[in-house]
RORO-645925 format. One record per residue: x, y, z of N, C-alpha, C in turn. Coordinates in steps of 0.1 Angstrom, whole numbers, plus 2048, in hexadecimal, padded with zeros to 3 digits. Layout:
N
XYZXYZXYZ ...
END
This chain:
340
4BA32C85E4CB3268664D033086E 4D332A8764DA3328814E733A87E 4E334787F4EE3528804F835088B 50534E88750F34F89851235E89E 51135E8AC50F3688B451D3658B6 5243758B65303748C05323828C5 53C3808D05443918D354038F8E0 5483888EE54638C8FB541398900 5493A68FA5483B58FD5383B48FF 52F3B08F65213B38F25183AC8F7 51F3A390051639790751839C918 51C3A891C51C3AA9275133B192D 50F3B293C5093C094250C3BF950 50A3CB9565103CD96550E3C596E 5173C99785153C59865083C898A 5033D49894FB3DC98A4ED3D498B 4ED3D197A4E03CD9784DC3BE97D 4EB3B597E4E83A99874E13A9995 4E73B499C4E23B99A64D23BE9A7 4CF3C199F4C13C599E4B93BD998 4BC3B29904B73A598D4B439A99B 4BE39A9A24C23959B04B639B9B7 4B33A79BE4AA3AD9C449B3AB9BF 49C3AE9B248D3AC9A848639E9AE 4933939AC48B3859AE4893859BB 48F3879C54903899D448138B9D8 47D3949D346F39E9D54633999C9 4653949C14593909B84563989AE 4613A59AD4653AB9A04583AF998 4593B298944D3B598144C3AA976 44539D97E44B39597243E398968 44239795843B3929514363A4946 4403AA94E4393BA94A4453C1943 43E3CA93A4453CD9314453DA929 4493E09284483F19214483F0912 43B3F590D4363F69004443F78F4 4413F18EA44D3F38E14504018DE 4424058D743D4158D544441C8DD 44441C8ED4494258F14594258F9 45B41C8F546B4178FA4764198F1 47A40E8EA48940C8E348840D8D5 47C40F8D247740D8BF47F4158B9 47D4248BD48442B8B24924298B2 49A4248C14AB4218C04AB4148B4 4A34068BA4A84018B14A33FF8A3 49740989D49A40888F4A6415888 4AA41E88F4B04258894C141E888 4C44158924CF40D8914CF401888 4C53FA8874C43F38824B93EB873 4B43F88704AA3F78684B0401858 4B54018504BD4048494B040C83C 4B14168344A942182D4A0414826 4A240D8204984038174933F781C 4953F682C48C3EB8304983E1834 4A63DF8334AE3D38384AE3D5846 4AF3CD84C4B13CC85A4BF3C685B 4C93CA8614D73CA85F4DA3C486F 4E63B986A4EA3B18774F53B787C 4F83C38845043C688150C3BD88E 5073B18915143AA89651B39F890 51339F88251839387851E39A86D 5243A586D5283A985C51E3AF853 5123B585D50B3BF8565003B784A 5013A48504F83A48474EA3A484B 4E039F8454D339E8434CF392844 4C138C8494BE3828494AE38084D 4A637484B49A37584B49437885B 4A137086349B374871499383876 4A738D86E4A139A8734963A386A 4923A085E4883A385947B3A4862 47C39486547339586E46D39A87D 47B39888047C3A088C4753AC88B 4793B587D4793C387C4673C4877 4643B98704553BC8704513BA87C 4513B28844433AF8914453BD89D 4503C389A4573D08A64503DA8A0 4513DD89144B3E98894393E488C 43A3DE8894283DD8914243DB89B 42C3DA8A54273DD8B242A3EC8B7 4333F28AF4374018B242C4058AA 4254008A341C40A89A41F41288F 42C40C88A43541487F43240E870 42641186B42040C85B42E40F856 43041985343D42084644A418848 44D41685645B40985345A3FA854 4473F68574463EB8564493E7846 4413F183F43E3F182F44D3EF82C 4563FA8314633F582746A3E582B 4683E28374713D783A4673CB833 45A3CB8324533C182A45A3C2819 45A3CD81745B3CB80746A3CB804 4753CF80E4833CA80C4823B880E 4793B381A4773A181947539E80E 46C3A38094623987FD46E39E7F2 4703A67EF4793AC7E148A3A47E2 48C3A27EB49B3A07EE49B38C7F2 49138B7FD49537E80248B3737FB 4813797F94733707F34773677E6 47235D7E947934F7E146E3517D7 46F34D7C746734C7C046033D7BB 4663327C44613217C24563277CB 4593277D84533237E64513307EB 4423337F244133E7FE44C33E807 45733F80845F34081446B34880F 47634B81747B356815489351814 49635580D4A634D8124AA35981F 4B234D8234B43558334C035B836 4C635F82A4D236882B4D4372822 4D737E8264DB38881A4E738E81E 4F338D81750039181950339980F 5023AA80E5093B18075163B6800 5223AE80A52E3AB80552F3A27FC 5273977F752638C7F05203927E1 52938C7D95253917CA51638C7C6 51437F7CF50137A7CC50237D7DB 4FB3877E24F43877F14EB3807F3 4E537A7EC4DC3717F14DF3607EA 4EC35A7F14F334E7E94E93427EE 4E23417FB4DE3347FE4CD3397FF 4C53307F64B53327F94B232A803 4B93248094B031C8134AC327822 4A332482749732B82B49B32B839 49A33584349833385048C33085C 48732785E47632885E47332F865 47C33487347933D87B474349878 48034A86B47A35C86446D35B85F 46C34D859462350852454353857 45434986544834A870447355871 44C35C87844D36987A445375873 44E37286444937E85D43C379858 43536D85942836985942036E860 42236C86C41B37287841C382877 42738A87742439787141E397868 41D39985C41639784F404398853 40538D85E3F338C85A3F2399865 3F63998703EF3A387B3F13B1874 3FB3B586C3FC3C38683F03C285B 3F13B58513E43B78473D43BA84E 3D73B785A3C73B485F3C63C6865 3D33C786D3D23D58733D13E086A 3D93E185E3DB3EB8563CE3EB844 3C83DD8473BF3DA83A3C43D8830 3CF3CF8323DC3CD8253D83BE821 3D03B78173CE3B08163D83A680B 3DF3B08083EC3A88003F83A080C 3F73A68173FC3A481F3F9397827 3EA39782A3E238B82B3E2381824 3E73828193E737A8103F637580F 3FC37880E40C37881241136F81C 40B37282740836C83140535B837 3F835B82E3EF35182B3FD34A821 3FF34C81640D33E80F418340813 41B34581D427344828422338831 41833C83B41533083E41432583A 40D324830409319829415311825 42031782042F31281A43430E827 43631283143830C8404362FD842 4242FF8404202F28464202EB83B 4262EF8354292E18254332DC820 43B2E58274482E48234552E182D 4502EA83945C2EA8444562E384E 4482D984D4472D18594472C2853 44D2BA8574512AC85844A2A185E 44229685B43A28B86244B27F861 44C281875458275872457273885 45926A88945726489344E26489C 44226288F433268897433272899 43827C89743828C89C43729488F 42F2A28944362AA8874402B588B 44B2B38814562B988645A2C5881 45A2D288645B2DC87F46C2E087C 46D2DE86E47C2DF86D47F2ED86E 48E2EF8714962FF86F494303862 4952FB8594953018494952F783F 48E2F983348C2F08294942E6822 4A32E78264AF2E08214BB2DD82E 4BE2D28314C82CE83A4C52CA84A 4BA2C884A4B52C385C4B12B785F 4AA2B08524A32A78524AC297848 4B42918524B82858534B2278854 4B726F84C4B525F84D4B325C85E 4BC2608664BD25B8724B926787E 4BA2728794B427B8814AE28887F 4A62908834A129987E4A62AA887 4B12B28824B22BE88C4AA2C888F 4A82CE89A49F2D989B4A32DE8A2 49D2EF8A44A02FC8AA4962FE8B7 4952F88BF48A2FD8C948830D8C8 48F3168C848C3238C848432A8B8 48231F8B247C3218A546F31C8A5 46631A8B045B3198B54523228BF 45132C8B24503398B343E3398B9 43E3378C64313368D14233418CA 42534B8CB41C3528C94153548B8 41F3548B14213508A04133448A0 41A3398A341632C8A040332C8A6 4003318B13F43328B43EA33C8AE 3F13468A73ED35189D3EA34A88F 3F233F88D3EE3398803E332C882 3E432688E3D631F8913CA326895 3CA3328953BD33B8943BB33C888 3C93408803C23458723BF339869 3C732C8683C532385F3BE316869 3BB3178743B430B8783BE302885 3B72FA8903C22F28963C22E7890 3BB2E28853BE2D387E3CA2D6876 3CE2E78743DB2E28693E62EB876 3E62F187E3F02F28883F12EB893 3E52E889B3E92DE8A73EE2D58A8 3EF2CC89C3F82BF8A040A2C88A0 40E2D489741B2D789841E2DA8A4 4132E68A84132EC8B54172DF8C2 40E2D68C340F2CE8CB41D2C48CC 4202C58C342C2BA8C243C2C38C5 4382CF8BE4442DA8C24442DD8D2 4352DC8D84372DC8E543B2D08F0 4382C48E943F2B78F144B2B68EF 4552B98E34642BE8E04672C68E8 4642D08EC4682DA8F446A2D2902 45D2CF90A45F2CA91346A2BB913 46C2B890A4782AC9094862B0907 4842BD9034932C690249A2CD90D 49B2C191749E2C69234AA2C0927 4B62C492A4C42B892F4CD2BF934 4D22B693E4DD2BA9484D32BB957 4DF2C295C4DA2C496D4CE2CD96D 4CF2D79624C42E39634B82DE95E 4B92D89534AF2CF94E4AD2DB93E 4B72DF93A4B32EC9334B62ED924 4AE2F191E4B02EE9094BE2F4907 4BF2E88FC4CF2ED8F64CB2F58E5 4D32FC8E44D13028D64C92FD8C9 4CD2EF8C74CA2E48C14CA2D98C3 4BF2D28C04BA2C28C74BC2BB8B3 4BC2AF8BC4B82A38AE4AC29C8B5 4A229A8AD49B2908B049E2858A8 49F2768AD4A42718AA4912618AC 48C2678B548425C8B74762638BE 46925E8BE45E2638C346226C8D0 46C2638D94702668E747A2678E7 48326B8DE49226B8DE49327A8D8 49A2838E04A028D8E04AD2908E4 4B529A8DF4C42998E64C62A58DC 4CF2AD8E64DC2B48E04DF2B28D4 4E22B88C74E42B98BC4F12B28BC 4F92AB8B35022A58B350D2AC8B4 50D2B48A95172BF8A15152CE8A1 50E2CE8AF50C2DD8B65102DC8C3 5192E78CA51A2E58D850D2E58E1 50D2DB8EB4FF2DB8F54FE2E58FC 4FB2EF8F54F72FC8FD4EC2FF8FF 4E830790B4DF31090B4E231E90A 4DE3218FD4E932F8F94DE3388F5 4E63408EA4E034D8DE4D13458DA 4D233A8D24C73368CF4BC3308DB 4BE3298E24B53238EE4B132F8F6 4B43398F94B13469004A23498F9 4A53498EE49334A8E648B3418E8 48F3348ED48132B8F247A3348FD 48133590A47D33D91147734C90B 47B35390447035D8FE46635A8F9 4673528EF4553528EB4513478F3 4503408FE44C33990344234590F 44C35391144435B91A438363910 44036690443436F8FD42A3648F6 4283568F542034C8F2419348901 41C34C90941234A917417339919 42133791A42432991C430326927 43432E93344232F93A44132593E 43731794143830A94544530393D 44430793045130092845D30292C 45E30C93246D313934470314943 46330D94C46630C95B476309961 47C30395D4892FE95B49630995A 48F30F94F49E31E94949C328954 48B32B95C48733096648A331970 49132297349731E9824A5322980 4AC31F9774BA31E9774BC32D974 4B833296E4B934596F4B834797C 4AC3459834AE34C98F4B534699A 4BE33A9954C833599C4D433B99D 4D53439914E134598E4E1356995 4D735B9954D036999C4D43689AB 4CB35C9AF4D03599BF4D93599C6 4E53559BD4F13529C14FE35F9B9 4F336C9B84F83799B55053759A8 5033709A150A370994501372983 50937397D5063769734FD36B96A 4F336E9614EF36595C4F736094F 4FE35694E506354945500354936 50635792F50535891C50234A918 50833F91B50633491A507329924 50331C92350A31192F508304929 5122FD9295112F192750A2E892A 5022E09274F52DE92D4F92CF935 5072C992E50D2BE9385172BC93F 5202C593952F2C994352A2D594E 5222DD94A51F2EA9545262F3950 5312F594853930094452E30D93E 53231894152D32294353332D938 52D33693153534192A53E348932 54834E931550359939548367937 53F36A93453837793352B372933 52037F93751437B93850937E92C 4FE37C9304F537F9294F738C921 4F238E9134ED39C90E4E43A2914 4E53B09114D53B59154CA3AD914 4CC3A79054BB3A08FE4BE39490A 4C538C90B4C437E9154BE386924 4BE3909284BC3949334AF39B936 4AE3A292849E3A5923495399928 49A38E92049538092248F37C92C 49A37C93649737694149338194C 49038C94948639495047A391950 47939094246838A94446637F946 46C37494546C36894B46C36895D 47536A96447636C970476376978 46F38297046938C97A47139697E 48439797648B3A197948D3AF96F 4933B79744903C496E4983C095F 4913CA9544963C89474A33D4945 4AB3D193F4B73D993A4B43E693A 4BA3EF93F4B53FF93D4B840492D 4C34039284C74069184C43F7910 4C03FF9044C63F48FA4D03F68F6 4D23E48F14E23E08EE4E33E58E1 4F13E98DC4F93ED8D04F53E28C0 4F43D28CB4F63CA8BF4E63C58BE 4EA3BF8B24DC3BF8A94D13B48B4 4D93A68B34D739E8B64D139F8C7 4D73A68D04D43A88DA4C93B28DD 4C93BC8D54BE3C78D64B13C08D2 4B33B78C54A63B38C149C3AB8CE 4A83A38D449F3988DB49A3A78E9 4A13AF8EC49E3B98F448E3BC8F0 48D3C08E44813C78DD4753BC8DC 47A3AF8DB4703A88DA46B3A08E9 4723A28F546C39E9034673A7903 4653B490045B3BC90744C3BD8FC 44A3B58F343B3B28EC4323AF8F9 
END
């Protein structure tokens, strides 16, 4: 499920950073370089967003938790070699969000509600990253139970969250609510390439190869407007028919910036070449990267991307990463993921 992102004050960065980005792009920068998570912001991220019981708290959305945040916590703890925190997050995730009927996770937990897990629907990107992290951690730390749980989740994703439609294998954002008779709604930022590549290695290319192939092709087709940018949500209505989702703003925004993130981490930067071109054009004009842009009208957000967006841009176009960790969960998480 998509989690709404708000707060103009949390989406800005300084003119100094903008100018530094400009200089770096003009000189070539340090494209693709990143500081190790364990030697960087991990302690700050952990202390700000991980509760003692292992719940990852979304500070920008009423302090709810969701499978997205739990999955980010797992992969970041793994890269920081913090086994104790990994175990806490894994235990809370399974105990609180794990479904009994299928090896997936409910997408949202809200402690303010009488029923904190009121919606059993899953968020496929959260499940993908959880399975990815468990497979790596199980291998590193010799936990056969994590390896088995990862296998179960992968199997559930492949059998329940991938549908055959329009001669394609479509990776649904969740079990319920995205496949209609006339269209299938997808979120390209849910295509977590390094995780899908890991799945193919573990389960075989015959299992995941068709999914990866079609996700790549859909990403290539999901380029709209003058700058050929992806939108946060898309609708697939045919084998070669892809457009922005009709019930969402046609924006390259908070979700779609993760298309660039996972393309970098999954060594598929060619898939987001138009994004790189767009961001470079903004920097060349000495202006901030907007938090979102309407791909059709060209309207831009009146505020800049967060430190998280700036960190993703730094990986893609070679600009310096933000010097400080954002205080907002989502922005800080993107910063951390961009360091992997």
